[in-house]
LUMMI-686511 format. One record per residue (C-alpha): x, y negated, z negated. Coordinates in steps of 0.25 Angstrom, whole numbers, padded with zeros to 4 digits, always signed. Each point is the difference from the previous one (the first is absolute). Last residue first. Layout:
XYZ...
This chain:
+0078-0043+0017-0004-0014-0006+0014-0005+0001+0001+0005+0015-0014-0007+0003+0005-0013-0007+0012+0000+0009-0007+0003+0012-0010-0012-0003+0012-0009-0002+0007+0004+0013-0013-0002+0008-0002-0013-0007+0014-0005+0004-0003+0005+0015-0011-0010+0001-0008+0001+0013-0010+0012-0002+0003+0000-0015-0008-0013-0002-0011+0004-0009+0008+0011-0007+0007-0007-0012-0011-0010-0003-0010+0011+0000+0005+0006-0013+0005+0014+0001-0010+0010-0006+0008+0011-0008-0008+0013-0001+0001+0012-0009+0006-0008-0012+0003+0008-0013+0008-0012-0007+0014+0001-0004+0008+0000+0013-0007-0011+0006+0000-0008-0013+0015-0003+0001-0003-0008+0013+0000-0014-0008+0001-0010+0011-0014-0006-0001-0007-0011+0007-0008+0008+0010+0007+0012+0004-0011+0010-0001-0014-0006+0001-0007+0013-0004+0005+0012-0008-0008+0013+0002-0003+0011-0010-0008+0013+0003-0008+0007-0010+0002+0015-0004-0002-0001-0015+0016+0000-0002+0000-0012+0009-0009-0008-0009+0008+0004-0012+0013-0004+0007-0007-0013+0004-0003-0004-0014+0013+0004-0006+0008-0008+0011-0009-0012-0002+0003+0000-0015+0015+0001+0003-0001-0010+0011-0006-0012-0008-0001-0008+0012+0006+0005+0013-0011+0009+0004-0010-0012-0001+0009-0009+0008+0001+0011+0011-0015+0001+0001-0008+0012-0004-0007+0011+0008-0007+0012-0005-0002+0010+0010-0013+0009-0002-0002+0012+0009+0010+0008-0008-0009-0001-0012-0011+0009+0006-0013-0008-0002-0011+0006-0009-0007-0013-0001+0002-0001-0015+0014+0006+0002+0005-0013+0006-0006-0009-0010+0005+0009-0012+0014+0000+0006+0001-0015+0001-0005-0002-0014+0010+0011-0005+0011-0007+0007-0004-0014-0006+0001+0005-0014+0002-0014-0005+0000-0011+0011+0013-0006+0005-0001+0008+0013-0014-0007+0003+0007-0014-0002+0011+0003+0010-0010+0005+0010-0002+0014+0006-0005-0002+0014-0007+0011+0007+0006+0010+0011-0008+0010+0007+0005+0014+0003-0007+0007+0011-0013+0009+0000-0005+0008+0012-0015+0001+0000-0008+0011-0007-0012-0009-0002+0001+0002-0015+0015-0004+0000-0004-0013+0008-0010-0004-0011+0011+0003-0011+0010-0008+0008-0010-0012+0001-0003+0001-0015+0015+0000-0003+0003-0012+0008-0011-0008-0006+0004+0004-0014+0015-0004+0003-0005-0013+0006-0009-0003-0012+0011+0003-0010+0010-0009+0006-0010-0011+0001-0003+0001-0015+0015+0001-0003+0002-0013+0007-0009-0007-0010+0011+0003-0011+0007-0013+0002+0008-0008+0010-0002+0011+0010-0015-0005+0002+0005-0013+0006+0010+0006+0010-0011+0010+0004-0010-0011+0004+0002-0007+0012+0012+0008+0005-0009+0012-0001-0008-0005+0012-0013-0006-0003-0013+0003+0009-0009-0012-0002-0015-0002-0003-0004+0013-0006+0003-0006-0014+0015+0003+0004+0000+0012+0009+0013+0004-0007+0011+0009+0008+0008+0011-0006+0010+0008+0009+0002+0015-0002+0012+0005+0007-0001+0012+0009+0005+0014+0003+0008+0008+0011-0008-0002+0013+0008+0004+0012+0008-0007+0011+0011+0011-0001+0012-0010-0001-0008-0012-0005-0006+0008-0012-0012-0009-0002-0005-0005-0014-0014-0005+0001-0006-0013-0007-0012+0004-0008-0008-0012-0003-0007-0001-0013-0012-0008-0006-0002-0010-0011-0014-0007-0001-0006+0012-0007-0010-0009-0008+0005+0006-0013+0015-0003+0005-0003-0014+0003-0007-0003-0013+0012+0006-0007+0009-0009+0008-0008-0013-0001+0008-0006-0012+0013+0004+0006-0004-0007+0013-0003-0013-0007+0012+0000-0009+0009+0002+0012-0006-0011+0008+0002-0010-0012+0015+0005-0001+0002-0003+0015-0007-0013+0000+0009-0005-0012+0012+0006+0007-0003-0008+0013+0000-0013-0008+0015+0003-0003+0007+0004-0013+0015+0002+0001+0006+0014-0004+0013+0002-0007+0002+0015-0001+0011+0007-0008+0004+0014+0006-0004+0015-0002-0015-0001-0002-0003-0008+0012-0015-0003+0003-0003-0014-0004-0014-0005+0002-0003-0002-0014+0011-0010-0002-0006-0009+0010-0014+0001-0007+0006-0002-0013+0007-0013+0004-0013-0005+0005-0007+0002-0013+0012-0005-0008+0000-0013+0007-0014-0004-0004-0009-0005+0010-0001-0015+0005+0001+0006+0014+0008-0011+0008+0009-0003-0012+0003+0014-0003+0004+0004+0014+0009-0013+0001+0007+0004-0012+0005+0013+0006-0005+0013-0007+0010+0012-0002-0004+0014-0004+0012+0008-0006+0002+0015+0000+0012+0005-0008+0009+0011+0000+0008+0006-0011+0012+0010+0002+0006+0009-0009+0015+0002+0004+0004-0012-0009-0003+0009-0012+0000-0007-0014-0001-0014+0007-0013+0005+0008-0001-0005+0014-0006-0011+0008+0000-0010-0011+0013-0007+0005-0005+0000+0015-0014-0005-0003+0003-0015-0001+0010+0000+0011-0011+0006+0009-0010-0010-0005+0010-0011+0004+0002+0005+0014-0014+0003+0003-0004-0014-0005+0011-0006+0009-0005+0008+0012-0014-0005-0002+0004-0015+0000
């Protein structure tokens, strides 16, 4: 039974989950599990399926035990296909940007926008980010999307500037993989400066999970971006993390509370209390 397998593997990993010389140094494992029936039905090597299951793990701060399924295999094949096609899609200009306005609800005035990427896949189907971003986030492919979005936004701001139109800050995603790149601050600054766009018009937005990981390195990068005049936002705040210490360390301009906390505020007093507490913490 699956639960028995999990129990046995958990017991197996327990004694090797820390250094004997330093018990506070934790070691985590990512384990792919294939049941006998899946092997008998397919005739393929167990290790192939186990590696597929293992590759879909995402958590870096706990041991993961992941069971292989047929859906996983289809997911991996789809991921390989769209990654192989990414450069062609960029050359064919299949990606485009929607600007979602940010409205001040007290004054009913425009205060900015958020850049949302969409994919006109082979000009046959418009794909939402949920159908491609998670696959690109597993490696450096996401950096190509991030760069495309930033360049597109800067180009549009440059056009509006030449037309003497009012300009407002636009937020663009800054993925975990892109943050890990060497000289990322210089890279981002060079893109923005190449379009002669004021730094205050670009708001770099990262998810809470990206902000939490390797906080010291993230802090240095965000402080450098902030010193250059860029704005910093954190998205999906409150999703799965209880460490609030980074709020006082990171130079954040905007904290975006996750939708799950606000979607039922009208008739849920608990949600109202939680949101007010988050607001107080942020301030």
